[in-house]
PDB file with one MODEL, atoms N, CA, C and O in Angstrom:
MODEL        1
ATOM      1  N   UNK A   1       0.837  -1.183   0.000  1.00  0.00           N
ATOM      2  CA  UNK A   1       0.000   0.000   0.000  1.00  0.00           C
ATOM      3  C   UNK A   1       0.881   1.246   0.000  1.00  0.00           C
ATOM      4  O   UNK A   1       1.756   1.393   0.853  1.00  0.00           O
ATOM      5  N   UNK A   2       0.653   2.120  -0.938  1.00  0.00           N
ATOM      6  CA  UNK A   2       1.434   3.349  -1.040  1.00  0.00           C
ATOM      7  C   UNK A   2       0.774   4.445  -0.197  1.00  0.00           C
ATOM      8  O   UNK A   2      -0.433   4.672  -0.283  1.00  0.00           O
ATOM      9  N   UNK A   3       1.584   5.109   0.608  1.00  0.00           N
ATOM     10  CA  UNK A   3       1.074   6.200   1.427  1.00  0.00           C
ATOM     11  C   UNK A   3       0.935   7.459   0.582  1.00  0.00           C
ATOM     12  O   UNK A   3       1.730   7.676  -0.333  1.00  0.00           O
ATOM     13  N   UNK A   4      -0.058   8.289   0.871  1.00  0.00           N
ATOM     14  CA  UNK A   4      -0.194   9.546   0.121  1.00  0.00           C
ATOM     15  C   UNK A   4       0.990  10.462   0.413  1.00  0.00           C
ATOM     16  O   UNK A   4       1.504  10.502   1.531  1.00  0.00           O
ATOM     17  N   UNK A   5       1.409  11.190  -0.608  1.00  0.00           N
ATOM     18  CA  UNK A   5       2.530  12.115  -0.435  1.00  0.00           C
ATOM     19  C   UNK A   5       2.085  13.312   0.389  1.00  0.00           C
ATOM     20  O   UNK A   5       0.979  13.829   0.231  1.00  0.00           O
ATOM     21  N   UNK A   6       2.980  13.734   1.272  1.00  0.00           N
ATOM     22  CA  UNK A   6       2.712  14.930   2.054  1.00  0.00           C
ATOM     23  C   UNK A   6       3.108  16.157   1.235  1.00  0.00           C
ATOM     24  O   UNK A   6       4.118  16.159   0.531  1.00  0.00           O
ATOM     25  N   UNK A   7       2.303  17.174   1.344  1.00  0.00           N
ATOM     26  CA  UNK A   7       2.632  18.424   0.693  1.00  0.00           C
ATOM     27  C   UNK A   7       3.248  19.345   1.736  1.00  0.00           C
ATOM     28  O   UNK A   7       2.676  19.564   2.803  1.00  0.00           O
ATOM     29  N   UNK A   8       4.413  19.876   1.418  1.00  0.00           N
ATOM     30  CA  UNK A   8       5.095  20.787   2.323  1.00  0.00           C
ATOM     31  C   UNK A   8       4.847  22.200   1.822  1.00  0.00           C
ATOM     32  O   UNK A   8       5.198  22.544   0.693  1.00  0.00           O
ATOM     33  N   UNK A   9       4.236  23.011   2.676  1.00  0.00           N
ATOM     34  CA  UNK A   9       3.886  24.370   2.257  1.00  0.00           C
ATOM     35  C   UNK A   9       5.133  25.222   2.014  1.00  0.00           C
ATOM     36  O   UNK A   9       5.208  25.961   1.033  1.00  0.00           O
ATOM     37  N   UNK A  10       6.107  25.112   2.916  1.00  0.00           N
ATOM     38  CA  UNK A  10       7.350  25.877   2.783  1.00  0.00           C
ATOM     39  C   UNK A  10       8.496  24.883   2.687  1.00  0.00           C
ATOM     40  O   UNK A  10       8.806  24.174   3.644  1.00  0.00           O
ATOM     41  N   UNK A  11       9.107  24.844   1.536  1.00  0.00           N
ATOM     42  CA  UNK A  11      10.016  23.760   1.171  1.00  0.00           C
ATOM     43  C   UNK A  11      11.393  23.836   1.829  1.00  0.00           C
ATOM     44  O   UNK A  11      11.979  22.800   2.146  1.00  0.00           O
ATOM     45  N   UNK A  12      11.916  25.037   2.036  1.00  0.00           N
ATOM     46  CA  UNK A  12      13.310  25.164   2.445  1.00  0.00           C
ATOM     47  C   UNK A  12      13.466  25.597   3.905  1.00  0.00           C
ATOM     48  O   UNK A  12      12.945  26.629   4.329  1.00  0.00           O
ATOM     49  N   UNK A  13      14.190  24.785   4.645  1.00  0.00           N
ATOM     50  CA  UNK A  13      14.576  25.101   6.011  1.00  0.00           C
ATOM     51  C   UNK A  13      15.860  25.926   5.903  1.00  0.00           C
ATOM     52  O   UNK A  13      16.909  25.404   5.526  1.00  0.00           O
ATOM     53  N   UNK A  14      15.771  27.199   6.231  1.00  0.00           N
ATOM     54  CA  UNK A  14      16.871  28.140   6.034  1.00  0.00           C
ATOM     55  C   UNK A  14      17.431  28.549   7.391  1.00  0.00           C
ATOM     56  O   UNK A  14      16.706  29.048   8.253  1.00  0.00           O
ATOM     57  N   UNK A  15      18.735  28.331   7.568  1.00  0.00           N
ATOM     58  CA  UNK A  15      19.390  28.664   8.827  1.00  0.00           C
ATOM     59  C   UNK A  15      20.695  29.390   8.548  1.00  0.00           C
ATOM     60  O   UNK A  15      21.404  29.070   7.594  1.00  0.00           O
ATOM     61  N   UNK A  16      21.005  30.368   9.387  1.00  0.00           N
ATOM     62  CA  UNK A  16      22.258  31.101   9.238  1.00  0.00           C
ATOM     63  C   UNK A  16      22.540  31.912  10.480  1.00  0.00           C
ATOM     64  O   UNK A  16      21.683  32.082  11.346  1.00  0.00           O
ATOM     65  N   UNK A  17      23.761  32.407  10.549  1.00  0.00           N
ATOM     66  CA  UNK A  17      24.167  33.340  11.593  1.00  0.00           C
ATOM     67  C   UNK A  17      24.468  34.687  10.945  1.00  0.00           C
ATOM     68  O   UNK A  17      25.017  34.752   9.845  1.00  0.00           O
ATOM     69  N   UNK A  18      24.101  35.757  11.642  1.00  0.00           N
ATOM     70  CA  UNK A  18      24.436  37.117  11.210  1.00  0.00           C
ATOM     71  C   UNK A  18      25.341  37.712  12.285  1.00  0.00           C
ATOM     72  O   UNK A  18      24.982  37.755  13.462  1.00  0.00           O
ATOM     73  N   UNK A  19      26.513  38.166  11.864  1.00  0.00           N
ATOM     74  CA  UNK A  19      27.420  38.848  12.780  1.00  0.00           C
ATOM     75  C   UNK A  19      27.490  40.305  12.363  1.00  0.00           C
ATOM     76  O   UNK A  19      27.759  40.619  11.204  1.00  0.00           O
ATOM     77  N   UNK A  20      27.247  41.188  13.314  1.00  0.00           N
ATOM     78  CA  UNK A  20      27.247  42.607  12.985  1.00  0.00           C
ATOM     79  C   UNK A  20      27.291  43.468  14.229  1.00  0.00           C
ATOM     80  O   UNK A  20      27.735  43.031  15.291  1.00  0.00           O
ATOM     81  N   UNK A  21      26.827  44.688  14.086  1.00  0.00           N
ATOM     82  CA  UNK A  21      26.787  45.638  15.192  1.00  0.00           C
ATOM     83  C   UNK A  21      25.372  46.169  15.340  1.00  0.00           C
ATOM     84  O   UNK A  21      24.675  46.391  14.350  1.00  0.00           O
ATOM     85  N   UNK A  22      24.958  46.368  16.568  1.00  0.00           N
ATOM     86  CA  UNK A  22      23.638  46.927  16.884  1.00  0.00           C
ATOM     87  C   UNK A  22      22.500  46.135  16.247  1.00  0.00           C
ATOM     88  O   UNK A  22      21.509  46.712  15.799  1.00  0.00           O
ATOM     89  N   UNK A  23      22.647  44.804  16.208  1.00  0.00           N
ATOM     90  CA  UNK A  23      21.579  43.954  15.672  1.00  0.00           C
ATOM     91  C   UNK A  23      20.434  43.909  16.675  1.00  0.00           C
ATOM     92  O   UNK A  23      20.663  43.946  17.884  1.00  0.00           O
ATOM     93  N   UNK A  24      19.223  43.831  16.185  1.00  0.00           N
ATOM     94  CA  UNK A  24      18.035  43.793  17.043  1.00  0.00           C
ATOM     95  C   UNK A  24      17.149  42.644  16.581  1.00  0.00           C
ATOM     96  O   UNK A  24      16.543  42.708  15.512  1.00  0.00           O
ATOM     97  N   UNK A  25      17.079  41.602  17.388  1.00  0.00           N
ATOM     98  CA  UNK A  25      16.320  40.414  16.981  1.00  0.00           C
ATOM     99  C   UNK A  25      14.845  40.720  16.739  1.00  0.00           C
ATOM    100  O   UNK A  25      14.224  40.106  15.872  1.00  0.00           O
ATOM    101  N   UNK A  26      14.280  41.656  17.489  1.00  0.00           N
ATOM    102  CA  UNK A  26      12.866  41.998  17.293  1.00  0.00           C
ATOM    103  C   UNK A  26      12.639  42.689  15.946  1.00  0.00           C
ATOM    104  O   UNK A  26      11.666  42.393  15.253  1.00  0.00           O
ATOM    105  N   UNK A  27      13.533  43.607  15.575  1.00  0.00           N
ATOM    106  CA  UNK A  27      13.431  44.298  14.286  1.00  0.00           C
ATOM    107  C   UNK A  27      13.593  43.296  13.145  1.00  0.00           C
ATOM    108  O   UNK A  27      12.840  43.330  12.172  1.00  0.00           O
ATOM    109  N   UNK A  28      14.572  42.409  13.268  1.00  0.00           N
ATOM    110  CA  UNK A  28      14.816  41.399  12.239  1.00  0.00           C
ATOM    111  C   UNK A  28      13.608  40.469  12.119  1.00  0.00           C
ATOM    112  O   UNK A  28      13.159  40.167  11.013  1.00  0.00           O
ATOM    113  N   UNK A  29      13.090  40.022  13.246  1.00  0.00           N
ATOM    114  CA  UNK A  29      11.918  39.146  13.264  1.00  0.00           C
ATOM    115  C   UNK A  29      10.747  39.825  12.568  1.00  0.00           C
ATOM    116  O   UNK A  29      10.099  39.220  11.714  1.00  0.00           O
ATOM    117  N   UNK A  30      10.473  41.067  12.921  1.00  0.00           N
ATOM    118  CA  UNK A  30       9.352  41.798  12.318  1.00  0.00           C
ATOM    119  C   UNK A  30       9.539  41.970  10.812  1.00  0.00           C
ATOM    120  O   UNK A  30       8.593  41.800  10.043  1.00  0.00           O
ATOM    121  N   UNK A  31      10.774  42.311  10.387  1.00  0.00           N
ATOM    122  CA  UNK A  31      11.018  42.532   8.960  1.00  0.00           C
ATOM    123  C   UNK A  31      10.784  41.245   8.167  1.00  0.00           C
ATOM    124  O   UNK A  31      10.119  41.258   7.131  1.00  0.00           O
ATOM    125  N   UNK A  32      11.331  40.146   8.657  1.00  0.00           N
ATOM    126  CA  UNK A  32      11.169  38.868   7.950  1.00  0.00           C
ATOM    127  C   UNK A  32       9.701  38.474   7.899  1.00  0.00           C
ATOM    128  O   UNK A  32       9.206  38.063   6.850  1.00  0.00           O
ATOM    129  N   UNK A  33       9.004  38.595   9.016  1.00  0.00           N
ATOM    130  CA  UNK A  33       7.589  38.229   9.079  1.00  0.00           C
ATOM    131  C   UNK A  33       6.745  39.071   8.118  1.00  0.00           C
ATOM    132  O   UNK A  33       5.829  38.553   7.479  1.00  0.00           O
ATOM    133  N   UNK A  34       7.051  40.359   8.016  1.00  0.00           N
ATOM    134  CA  UNK A  34       6.258  41.267   7.189  1.00  0.00           C
ATOM    135  C   UNK A  34       6.611  41.217   5.703  1.00  0.00           C
ATOM    136  O   UNK A  34       5.803  41.618   4.865  1.00  0.00           O
ATOM    137  N   UNK A  35       7.814  40.727   5.364  1.00  0.00           N
ATOM    138  CA  UNK A  35       8.281  40.830   3.983  1.00  0.00           C
ATOM    139  C   UNK A  35       8.518  39.513   3.261  1.00  0.00           C
ATOM    140  O   UNK A  35       8.650  39.501   2.037  1.00  0.00           O
ATOM    141  N   UNK A  36       8.575  38.404   3.991  1.00  0.00           N
ATOM    142  CA  UNK A  36       8.844  37.108   3.364  1.00  0.00           C
ATOM    143  C   UNK A  36       7.807  36.093   3.814  1.00  0.00           C
ATOM    144  O   UNK A  36       7.467  36.024   4.995  1.00  0.00           O
ATOM    145  N   UNK A  37       7.309  35.312   2.878  1.00  0.00           N
ATOM    146  CA  UNK A  37       6.305  34.308   3.183  1.00  0.00           C
ATOM    147  C   UNK A  37       7.000  33.070   3.724  1.00  0.00           C
ATOM    148  O   UNK A  37       7.949  32.568   3.122  1.00  0.00           O
ATOM    149  N   UNK A  38       6.519  32.575   4.872  1.00  0.00           N
ATOM    150  CA  UNK A  38       7.098  31.382   5.470  1.00  0.00           C
ATOM    151  C   UNK A  38       6.535  31.144   6.854  1.00  0.00           C
ATOM    152  O   UNK A  38       5.545  31.758   7.252  1.00  0.00           O
ATOM    153  N   UNK A  39       7.184  30.235   7.591  1.00  0.00           N
ATOM    154  CA  UNK A  39       6.757  29.966   8.963  1.00  0.00           C
ATOM    155  C   UNK A  39       7.933  29.456   9.789  1.00  0.00           C
ATOM    156  O   UNK A  39       9.048  29.299   9.293  1.00  0.00           O
ATOM    157  N   UNK A  40       7.647  29.203  11.065  1.00  0.00           N
ATOM    158  CA  UNK A  40       8.625  28.668  12.019  1.00  0.00           C
ATOM    159  C   UNK A  40       9.842  29.582  12.188  1.00  0.00           C
ATOM    160  O   UNK A  40      10.967  29.093  12.290  1.00  0.00           O
ATOM    161  N   UNK A  41       9.633  30.886  12.218  1.00  0.00           N
ATOM    162  CA  UNK A  41      10.741  31.830  12.332  1.00  0.00           C
ATOM    163  C   UNK A  41      11.295  31.865  13.748  1.00  0.00           C
ATOM    164  O   UNK A  41      10.557  31.979  14.726  1.00  0.00           O
ATOM    165  N   UNK A  42      12.610  31.762  13.825  1.00  0.00           N
ATOM    166  CA  UNK A  42      13.341  32.046  15.051  1.00  0.00           C
ATOM    167  C   UNK A  42      14.425  33.054  14.685  1.00  0.00           C
ATOM    168  O   UNK A  42      15.196  32.831  13.752  1.00  0.00           O
ATOM    169  N   UNK A  43      14.482  34.146  15.409  1.00  0.00           N
ATOM    170  CA  UNK A  43      15.554  35.128  15.265  1.00  0.00           C
ATOM    171  C   UNK A  43      16.002  35.451  16.677  1.00  0.00           C
ATOM    172  O   UNK A  43      15.374  36.251  17.370  1.00  0.00           O
ATOM    173  N   UNK A  44      17.095  34.825  17.101  1.00  0.00           N
ATOM    174  CA  UNK A  44      17.537  34.952  18.491  1.00  0.00           C
ATOM    175  C   UNK A  44      19.014  35.306  18.556  1.00  0.00           C
ATOM    176  O   UNK A  44      19.804  34.900  17.703  1.00  0.00           O
ATOM    177  N   UNK A  45      19.371  36.064  19.572  1.00  0.00           N
ATOM    178  CA  UNK A  45      20.768  36.413  19.765  1.00  0.00           C
ATOM    179  C   UNK A  45      20.909  37.707  20.532  1.00  0.00           C
ATOM    180  O   UNK A  45      20.095  38.047  21.390  1.00  0.00           O
ATOM    181  N   UNK A  46      21.982  38.424  20.190  1.00  0.00           N
ATOM    182  CA  UNK A  46      22.253  39.682  20.866  1.00  0.00           C
ATOM    183  C   UNK A  46      22.645  40.745  19.831  1.00  0.00           C
ATOM    184  O   UNK A  46      22.406  40.565  18.637  1.00  0.00           O
ATOM    185  N   UNK A  47      23.232  41.825  20.280  1.00  0.00           N
ATOM    186  CA  UNK A  47      23.543  42.944  19.380  1.00  0.00           C
ATOM    187  C   UNK A  47      24.633  42.632  18.365  1.00  0.00           C
ATOM    188  O   UNK A  47      24.796  43.368  17.392  1.00  0.00           O
ATOM    189  N   UNK A  48      25.387  41.547  18.574  1.00  0.00           N
ATOM    190  CA  UNK A  48      26.504  41.228  17.689  1.00  0.00           C
ATOM    191  C   UNK A  48      26.333  39.927  16.910  1.00  0.00           C
ATOM    192  O   UNK A  48      27.030  39.704  15.920  1.00  0.00           O
ATOM    193  N   UNK A  49      25.410  39.064  17.345  1.00  0.00           N
ATOM    194  CA  UNK A  49      25.235  37.774  16.683  1.00  0.00           C
ATOM    195  C   UNK A  49      23.778  37.320  16.778  1.00  0.00           C
ATOM    196  O   UNK A  49      23.215  37.222  17.868  1.00  0.00           O
ATOM    197  N   UNK A  50      23.187  37.048  15.631  1.00  0.00           N
ATOM    198  CA  UNK A  50      21.794  36.590  15.568  1.00  0.00           C
ATOM    199  C   UNK A  50      21.747  35.272  14.803  1.00  0.00           C
ATOM    200  O   UNK A  50      22.365  35.133  13.748  1.00  0.00           O
ATOM    201  N   UNK A  51      21.015  34.314  15.343  1.00  0.00           N
ATOM    202  CA  UNK A  51      20.750  33.043  14.670  1.00  0.00           C
ATOM    203  C   UNK A  51      19.367  33.143  14.043  1.00  0.00           C
ATOM    204  O   UNK A  51      18.395  33.513  14.702  1.00  0.00           O
ATOM    205  N   UNK A  52      19.295  32.804  12.746  1.00  0.00           N
ATOM    206  CA  UNK A  52      18.024  32.804  12.016  1.00  0.00           C
ATOM    207  C   UNK A  52      17.677  31.371  11.636  1.00  0.00           C
ATOM    208  O   UNK A  52      18.531  30.605  11.190  1.00  0.00           O
ATOM    209  N   UNK A  53      16.418  31.030  11.819  1.00  0.00           N
ATOM    210  CA  UNK A  53      15.862  29.755  11.348  1.00  0.00           C
ATOM    211  C   UNK A  53      14.498  30.089  10.770  1.00  0.00           C
ATOM    212  O   UNK A  53      13.668  30.701  11.443  1.00  0.00           O
ATOM    213  N   UNK A  54      14.259  29.683   9.500  1.00  0.00           N
ATOM    214  CA  UNK A  54      13.006  30.062   8.844  1.00  0.00           C
ATOM    215  C   UNK A  54      12.668  29.063   7.749  1.00  0.00           C
ATOM    216  O   UNK A  54      13.544  28.637   6.997  1.00  0.00           O
ATOM    217  N   UNK A  55      11.407  28.694   7.663  1.00  0.00           N
ATOM    218  CA  UNK A  55      10.928  27.841   6.573  1.00  0.00           C
ATOM    219  C   UNK A  55      10.291  28.735   5.519  1.00  0.00           C
ATOM    220  O   UNK A  55       9.384  29.509   5.826  1.00  0.00           O
ATOM    221  N   UNK A  56      10.760  28.633   4.277  1.00  0.00           N
ATOM    222  CA  UNK A  56      10.289  29.501   3.206  1.00  0.00           C
ATOM    223  C   UNK A  56      10.492  28.825   1.853  1.00  0.00           C
ATOM    224  O   UNK A  56      11.236  27.850   1.748  1.00  0.00           O
ATOM    225  N   UNK A  57       9.843  29.333   0.839  1.00  0.00           N
ATOM    226  CA  UNK A  57      10.069  28.841  -0.525  1.00  0.00           C
ATOM    227  C   UNK A  57      11.087  29.699  -1.273  1.00  0.00           C
ATOM    228  O   UNK A  57      11.468  29.371  -2.396  1.00  0.00           O
ATOM    229  N   UNK A  58      11.528  30.792  -0.657  1.00  0.00           N
ATOM    230  CA  UNK A  58      12.466  31.708  -1.305  1.00  0.00           C
ATOM    231  C   UNK A  58      13.616  32.054  -0.354  1.00  0.00           C
ATOM    232  O   UNK A  58      13.740  33.201   0.075  1.00  0.00           O
ATOM    233  N   UNK A  59      14.451  31.074  -0.026  1.00  0.00           N
ATOM    234  CA  UNK A  59      15.515  31.330   0.949  1.00  0.00           C
ATOM    235  C   UNK A  59      16.498  32.401   0.501  1.00  0.00           C
ATOM    236  O   UNK A  59      17.077  33.091   1.340  1.00  0.00           O
ATOM    237  N   UNK A  60      16.698  32.553  -0.798  1.00  0.00           N
ATOM    238  CA  UNK A  60      17.643  33.554  -1.291  1.00  0.00           C
ATOM    239  C   UNK A  60      17.239  34.964  -0.895  1.00  0.00           C
ATOM    240  O   UNK A  60      18.103  35.816  -0.689  1.00  0.00           O
ATOM    241  N   UNK A  61      15.943  35.224  -0.784  1.00  0.00           N
ATOM    242  CA  UNK A  61      15.492  36.556  -0.375  1.00  0.00           C
ATOM    243  C   UNK A  61      15.851  36.820   1.089  1.00  0.00           C
ATOM    244  O   UNK A  61      16.253  37.927   1.448  1.00  0.00           O
ATOM    245  N   UNK A  62      15.702  35.804   1.919  1.00  0.00           N
ATOM    246  CA  UNK A  62      16.068  35.936   3.332  1.00  0.00           C
ATOM    247  C   UNK A  62      17.572  36.173   3.450  1.00  0.00           C
ATOM    248  O   UNK A  62      18.010  37.022   4.227  1.00  0.00           O
ATOM    249  N   UNK A  63      18.361  35.426   2.681  1.00  0.00           N
ATOM    250  CA  UNK A  63      19.817  35.590   2.711  1.00  0.00           C
ATOM    251  C   UNK A  63      20.227  36.983   2.246  1.00  0.00           C
ATOM    252  O   UNK A  63      21.108  37.603   2.841  1.00  0.00           O
ATOM    253  N   UNK A  64      19.595  37.475   1.188  1.00  0.00           N
ATOM    254  CA  UNK A  64      19.906  38.819   0.692  1.00  0.00           C
ATOM    255  C   UNK A  64      19.630  39.878   1.756  1.00  0.00           C
ATOM    256  O   UNK A  64      20.438  40.785   1.955  1.00  0.00           O
ATOM    257  N   UNK A  65      18.499  39.764   2.432  1.00  0.00           N
ATOM    258  CA  UNK A  65      18.170  40.721   3.489  1.00  0.00           C
ATOM    259  C   UNK A  65      19.181  40.630   4.635  1.00  0.00           C
ATOM    260  O   UNK A  65      19.707  41.645   5.090  1.00  0.00           O
ATOM    261  N   UNK A  66      19.443  39.422   5.090  1.00  0.00           N
ATOM    262  CA  UNK A  66      20.343  39.245   6.226  1.00  0.00           C
ATOM    263  C   UNK A  66      21.740  39.768   5.912  1.00  0.00           C
ATOM    264  O   UNK A  66      22.429  40.265   6.803  1.00  0.00           O
ATOM    265  N   UNK A  67      22.160  39.662   4.667  1.00  0.00           N
ATOM    266  CA  UNK A  67      23.481  40.164   4.265  1.00  0.00           C
ATOM    267  C   UNK A  67      23.569  41.679   4.414  1.00  0.00           C
ATOM    268  O   UNK A  67      24.660  42.218   4.599  1.00  0.00           O
ATOM    269  N   UNK A  68      22.443  42.366   4.336  1.00  0.00           N
ATOM    270  CA  UNK A  68      22.458  43.822   4.509  1.00  0.00           C
ATOM    271  C   UNK A  68      22.701  44.210   5.969  1.00  0.00           C
ATOM    272  O   UNK A  68      23.021  45.361   6.264  1.00  0.00           O
ATOM    273  N   UNK A  69      22.548  43.245   6.880  1.00  0.00           N
ATOM    274  CA  UNK A  69      22.678  43.527   8.307  1.00  0.00           C
ATOM    275  C   UNK A  69      24.074  43.280   8.839  1.00  0.00           C
ATOM    276  O   UNK A  69      24.441  43.806   9.890  1.00  0.00           O
ATOM    277  N   UNK A  70      24.858  42.482   8.124  1.00  0.00           N
ATOM    278  CA  UNK A  70      26.194  42.135   8.590  1.00  0.00           C
ATOM    279  C   UNK A  70      26.727  40.952   7.806  1.00  0.00           C
ATOM    280  O   UNK A  70      26.218  40.609   6.738  1.00  0.00           O
ATOM    281  N   UNK A  71      27.753  40.340   8.351  1.00  0.00           N
ATOM    282  CA  UNK A  71      28.343  39.165   7.712  1.00  0.00           C
ATOM    283  C   UNK A  71      27.481  37.949   8.018  1.00  0.00           C
ATOM    284  O   UNK A  71      27.108  37.718   9.168  1.00  0.00           O
ATOM    285  N   UNK A  72      27.165  37.172   6.982  1.00  0.00           N
ATOM    286  CA  UNK A  72      26.384  35.955   7.199  1.00  0.00           C
ATOM    287  C   UNK A  72      27.287  34.747   6.991  1.00  0.00           C
ATOM    288  O   UNK A  72      28.154  34.745   6.117  1.00  0.00           O
ATOM    289  N   UNK A  73      27.068  33.715   7.812  1.00  0.00           N
ATOM    290  CA  UNK A  73      27.860  32.496   7.697  1.00  0.00           C
ATOM    291  C   UNK A  73      27.114  31.335   8.336  1.00  0.00           C
ATOM    292  O   UNK A  73      26.012  31.501   8.859  1.00  0.00           O
ATOM    293  N   UNK A  74      27.734  30.149   8.288  1.00  0.00           N
ATOM    294  CA  UNK A  74      27.079  28.907   8.728  1.00  0.00           C
ATOM    295  C   UNK A  74      25.692  28.784   8.085  1.00  0.00           C
ATOM    296  O   UNK A  74      24.704  28.472   8.750  1.00  0.00           O
ATOM    297  N   UNK A  75      25.652  29.034   6.790  1.00  0.00           N
ATOM    298  CA  UNK A  75      24.397  29.022   6.040  1.00  0.00           C
ATOM    299  C   UNK A  75      24.028  27.582   5.691  1.00  0.00           C
ATOM    300  O   UNK A  75      24.831  26.837   5.128  1.00  0.00           O
ATOM    301  N   UNK A  76      22.800  27.208   6.036  1.00  0.00           N
ATOM    302  CA  UNK A  76      22.283  25.886   5.700  1.00  0.00           C
ATOM    303  C   UNK A  76      20.895  26.077   5.092  1.00  0.00           C
ATOM    304  O   UNK A  76      20.018  26.692   5.700  1.00  0.00           O
ATOM    305  N   UNK A  77      20.710  25.547   3.892  1.00  0.00           N
ATOM    306  CA  UNK A  77      19.394  25.553   3.258  1.00  0.00           C
ATOM    307  C   UNK A  77      19.092  24.108   2.907  1.00  0.00           C
ATOM    308  O   UNK A  77      19.719  23.526   2.023  1.00  0.00           O
ATOM    309  N   UNK A  78      18.122  23.535   3.611  1.00  0.00           N
ATOM    310  CA  UNK A  78      17.766  22.138   3.395  1.00  0.00           C
ATOM    311  C   UNK A  78      16.402  22.039   2.725  1.00  0.00           C
ATOM    312  O   UNK A  78      15.461  22.747   3.082  1.00  0.00           O
ATOM    313  N   UNK A  79      16.322  21.161   1.763  1.00  0.00           N
ATOM    314  CA  UNK A  79      15.080  20.923   1.018  1.00  0.00           C
ATOM    315  C   UNK A  79      14.251  19.897   1.785  1.00  0.00           C
ATOM    316  O   UNK A  79      14.522  18.698   1.720  1.00  0.00           O
ATOM    317  N   UNK A  80      13.252  20.368   2.503  1.00  0.00           N
ATOM    318  CA  UNK A  80      12.437  19.480   3.343  1.00  0.00           C
ATOM    319  C   UNK A  80      11.564  18.552   2.514  1.00  0.00           C
ATOM    320  O   UNK A  80      11.174  17.490   2.998  1.00  0.00           O
ATOM    321  N   UNK A  81      11.246  18.923   1.275  1.00  0.00           N
ATOM    322  CA  UNK A  81      10.488  18.044   0.390  1.00  0.00           C
ATOM    323  C   UNK A  81      11.319  16.806   0.063  1.00  0.00           C
ATOM    324  O   UNK A  81      10.819  15.683   0.131  1.00  0.00           O
ATOM    325  N   UNK A  82      12.574  17.009  -0.289  1.00  0.00           N
ATOM    326  CA  UNK A  82      13.465  15.882  -0.575  1.00  0.00           C
ATOM    327  C   UNK A  82      13.620  15.006   0.677  1.00  0.00           C
ATOM    328  O   UNK A  82      13.596  13.778   0.587  1.00  0.00           O
ATOM    329  N   UNK A  83      13.774  15.626   1.812  1.00  0.00           N
ATOM    330  CA  UNK A  83      13.930  14.872   3.055  1.00  0.00           C
ATOM    331  C   UNK A  83      12.688  14.029   3.335  1.00  0.00           C
ATOM    332  O   UNK A  83      12.803  12.884   3.771  1.00  0.00           O
ATOM    333  N   UNK A  84      11.505  14.585   3.089  1.00  0.00           N
ATOM    334  CA  UNK A  84      10.268  13.849   3.364  1.00  0.00           C
ATOM    335  C   UNK A  84      10.119  12.637   2.441  1.00  0.00           C
ATOM    336  O   UNK A  84       9.402  11.688   2.758  1.00  0.00           O
ATOM    337  N   UNK A  85      10.814  12.681   1.283  1.00  0.00           N
ATOM    338  CA  UNK A  85      10.801  11.552   0.362  1.00  0.00           C
ATOM    339  C   UNK A  85      11.948  10.593   0.615  1.00  0.00           C
ATOM    340  O   UNK A  85      12.167   9.659  -0.157  1.00  0.00           O
ATOM    341  N   UNK A  86      12.692  10.825   1.712  1.00  0.00           N
ATOM    342  CA  UNK A  86      13.776   9.930   2.076  1.00  0.00           C
ATOM    343  C   UNK A  86      15.067  10.177   1.327  1.00  0.00           C
ATOM    344  O   UNK A  86      15.954   9.323   1.319  1.00  0.00           O
ATOM    345  N   UNK A  87      15.187  11.346   0.691  1.00  0.00           N
ATOM    346  CA  UNK A  87      16.395  11.698  -0.047  1.00  0.00           C
ATOM    347  C   UNK A  87      17.222  12.681   0.764  1.00  0.00           C
ATOM    348  O   UNK A  87      16.701  13.336   1.667  1.00  0.00           O
ATOM    349  N   UNK A  88      18.504  12.788   0.449  1.00  0.00           N
ATOM    350  CA  UNK A  88      19.329  13.780   1.121  1.00  0.00           C
ATOM    351  C   UNK A  88      18.923  15.163   0.637  1.00  0.00           C
ATOM    352  O   UNK A  88      18.723  15.380  -0.558  1.00  0.00           O
ATOM    353  N   UNK A  89      18.801  16.104   1.585  1.00  0.00           N
ATOM    354  CA  UNK A  89      18.231  17.380   1.248  1.00  0.00           C
ATOM    355  C   UNK A  89      19.155  18.512   1.073  1.00  0.00           C
ATOM    356  O   UNK A  89      18.718  19.626   0.784  1.00  0.00           O
TER     357      UNK A  89
ENDMDL
END
């Protein structure tokens, strides 16, 4: 018996660190929420380092925005659709 395929609303699990000055997790959280479609947003850290985790279909837009705030690194974009099908993502 074949199981029905799950549909993933937001395909890419996007994670990164932003290193900068005078970073504000609340401002970053609000900007991402208001400007990019997705869910499961976490923007946590302090004035010099913020960790971002976000599910979206357009991770490049999130990366472009975060790059305007400081240096971005430890970038991980995983395809959750591939993972749900048992493939490496």
